[in-house]
N, C-alpha and C positions, 0 to 999 in steps of 0.2 A: 515489346519490352526493348530497354537498348543492350546493346552487350557492353558490357563496361569492365575491362580487365583489374584486376588488384591491382597491375605494374603501375596501369591509370592511375588508381584512386592515390596508393603510396609516392609516386613522386612529383605529384598534383604537388606544386610551389603551393598558390593564391591559397590560402589560409580558407577561404572561406565557401570557393569551389569545392575546395575537397570536403570541406561538412555535408557540404550538397548531396557530393557522390558516397562518402558513406552512410546518409541517410536513405541513399536510394538502395547501396547493397544490401541494407539491415531492413529492407521493407521485402530487398529478391526474398531475403532468410526468412523470411517469416511467411511470405507464398511457400517458397524448400518444404516449410517445414505443414505448414495446414495440410497444403497434398500431397505429403509421406505418411501424413496421421490421418487419417484420409482412407487413402490408401492401403493403408494397413489397417487399419482400424484399431488400436491402440497408442500408447505416448501420454505426453503431455504437453499439450498446447497452452494452459493458463500462464507458466512462470518463464516457458520459451520462450512466450511473445515479450511477455512483463520483461526479461532481457534480454533478446534482439540490441533492441540503440549501444548501451553499456559495452556493448563484447560488440560488438563493429566496430567500435570507433576501438577499442583495445588492437585490435589485429589489422587496423588497414592505418591507423592516427597515432597510435604509441611504441608499440614493444618492438621491440630489436628483433626480428625473428626471419628464418630464411626455408620455406617450405624445401624446397631442395637440399635441407639440412638440418631435419628436426630435431636433432639429438646434439648440435653446438653447444661445446659447450660454456658460450657464455650470452645462449640466448635467454631471456624472457622466459621466464615461469607466470603462465596459469593453471590455474584449478579451478574447477565449477565443483563446486562443494556440493550446489545442492543442485544433484546428478543430474535427475530424473528430466531436468532441462535438456537434455543432453543431445535432440536435433536440432538445438539450437545453436549449438554447435559445431556438431558433425555437418553442418549452413554453411555455417558458416568457416570452419574450418579448407568443409570442399569449397568452394568457392575462391578460395587464400589461396587457391592451388596443392595442398598435403595429397591428397588426391580427386579422383575423378569426383562430381558431386552425383555423377551419372548413379555412383553408390549409398545414394542415403535410398535408390530404392528396393537397397536392399534389408535397412531399415529392421532389429530384433530378426532378422532371418537365422536361421541355422544354422552357422559357420560364415556367421555375415563378423567383418569388421568393426562394426553398426549398433555393437548392439546395444539394449537398454539401458546403463548405464553407462560410461565410459572406461575403456579398458587402456590405459597407459601398452599394453605388452602385443597390445588387436589395433590400434588408430596412431597411425601419422599422425605426429602434432600436443593427444592427450599427454600430460607431463604427468596425472596422479588421476590411478582412479579412485570412481567415490560412487556414490550411493545412501552408504551408510552416514546419515546425515549431523555432520559436525564435525564430522574428522578431515575435513579442509582446515583449518583455520591450526594447526596444529604440525602439520603435515608440515602445510605450507610455513610454518617456522622452522621447521628442518628447512628446509632451500635455503629462505633466508638464509639462516643462522650458518650452513657451510657455502652461501656467497660470499659473507665475508671472508670464511678463513681459510677460503682460494682465494680471494685477490680478486673472483668474475664480477665484481662486483654489479650482478644483474637486481633487476627489477622483476619480483613476487608479488601475483596476485589472486585474491582471493576472492572469488565472488560466490556467497553466499543470501538466502533468503533465509525468512521466519523459521522456517521447523530449526535448520542450525540454528539459529541461536536458541532457540527453545533448549538444546540441548547441554545436559553438565563437559561434559567434557570441551565444548569449544571456549568458556570459561575458561574452563583449564589454562586452555591456550590461552585467551585473552591474557589472561596473569599472568603466565610469561611474558609470555610477548614484551611485557613493559617492562619484568627484571628485565629482559635480554638484550632487550630495544637495537635488535636487526635492524641492519637498513636497507632503505628501500620497499619493505615491505606494507605493502598494501591492501586492507578489506576493503572491497566494495557490498556494500549489503540494496541489494533488490526488496526494494521493501515499496512491495501489493497491498499488504494488510491482510491479503487472503490465502490460505491454504487447502487443504484437502477439504476438511474436517465444517470450518465454516471461518469466519473473516478473525485477525488474528485476537481483536482483544475480546474473543468469545470465548477460543482457545485459552493462550494465556498468552496475556497482552505482556505489550517490553516497552511499554510506552514509561516514560521519557528514555527513548534511544541512546539519543545524546548525552545527554547525564551521563546517564548508568558508561558506557567507555569513558568519559571524562574522568569518572570518579577513580576507573581503573589503570589511570595514568594515559592513556595515550594522546596522539594528535588526534585533534576528530577537526577535520572542514566546519565552519563559521555557520554553518544552513545545509539545511536539506537541497539537493538539486534536482530537478526537472530531469528524472532518465529515461527525457522520451525528445526533446529537445537539446540540438545540439550546439549550439552555442553557450546553452547551460553546462552540457558536457566536460567539453572544450574547457568553459571558466574554472570547470571543479580541478580537473587538471594541472591549469597553469594555478590555482593553489599550493595542490600537488608540489609542484616544482620551487615553489618559490618557500612553500614550509619544509622544503627536505635538506634546503640549500643551512639549512641552523644550527646546521654543525653535530652537538651532542647533545642538544636538547631536543634534538628532532624525533621522531616518532611513535613505538610506532602509527605506521597511518588507517582513517578508518574517516570511508569519503558514502557514504547515509546515499540515495536516491530515490523521490519516491518515482513509482513506477504503477502498473494497471496490469491485470496480470490480464489477460488474455485480450492486450492492447493490438487494438487495429479492427477489431468483431466488434461493431455495438451491444450486438445481446450477448458478448461474453465474458464484458469487460469486467474485471470487480467481483465475480459471482463464481463461489467455491465452486459450484454445479461443474464447472468446466478445467477445473485442475487436471482431472486424465481422462474426464470420458470421452470415448469412444467420436469421432467427429464420422458420422451416418451422412444420406447422402443430399439431406432436406438441408441438415443445418450447413454442411457445405454448400451445396445452392445463394443458401446465404452471405456467406463468408466470404468466398475468390472474387466474389464480384468488391467488395469495400475494400479487399486488400488488391486490389488489381486497378480501385478508380485511386484508390491514395501514389499507386507509382504509380502511374503515370502522375498526379501531381508536380511529383516527385522528377520525374524526370522530364517533367514541361521548366525544372525552374534547374534542371543544367545549361 
């Protein structure tokens, strides 16, 4: 495996090469997550794998952050509202330099900084403790309003899954955001359409999601973007920059990403059984070679 430092990715000026590097880092994060979940016999693979690409784009290609100063006042904020996907956030933060990536092996151990759900008091780089689905939208709204009132002007990004959007308090926050219109407040939907007990359509349908947000007076991206295609992800943030320049008429913003639960392992993709099932030896031995093969392909493109 090629070792790519975070600074190399962040400082790369050629957009296409930087996107290829971020794709590599995202797949590297999948490998780290797969291995630790197998080793610990606990955790959530499905939603972690689906969120890897958008999350790594944020941390390497978008956000104003400093791993050496996790609490700097003007940093961009990120809230993983779907907190059960914590291992992907930890893998990303570790590679980004917030703590040694070796700490990932302590996941869910007593007194570890890396608990099953993110804790803002324990883990450097975590802006909000999450786990109870649906809280991220309202908490993020508070952060975004604080940005406007303090003059810091930072971005607030909230990543949600379907479980978040099935919570009533999420829609209270969505309604309030439309009223107060905070600047630089962005909802990122990891729309993999599968959850713990089955498909979203079977459990509690969200379709038509784009139209729902439009009816709540949000500024909605014109299409759902492929959340595993880095050119598409980059395009979505190009849209965001253009839309956010529209003065008082802009925001709040939502971008919907079509993703696949368990992305990267063929027999785990789009299967609700891999929402949080332990990755045993037999399944690990099928999964790891697939992740490594894709990693080799991405390395060859660098």
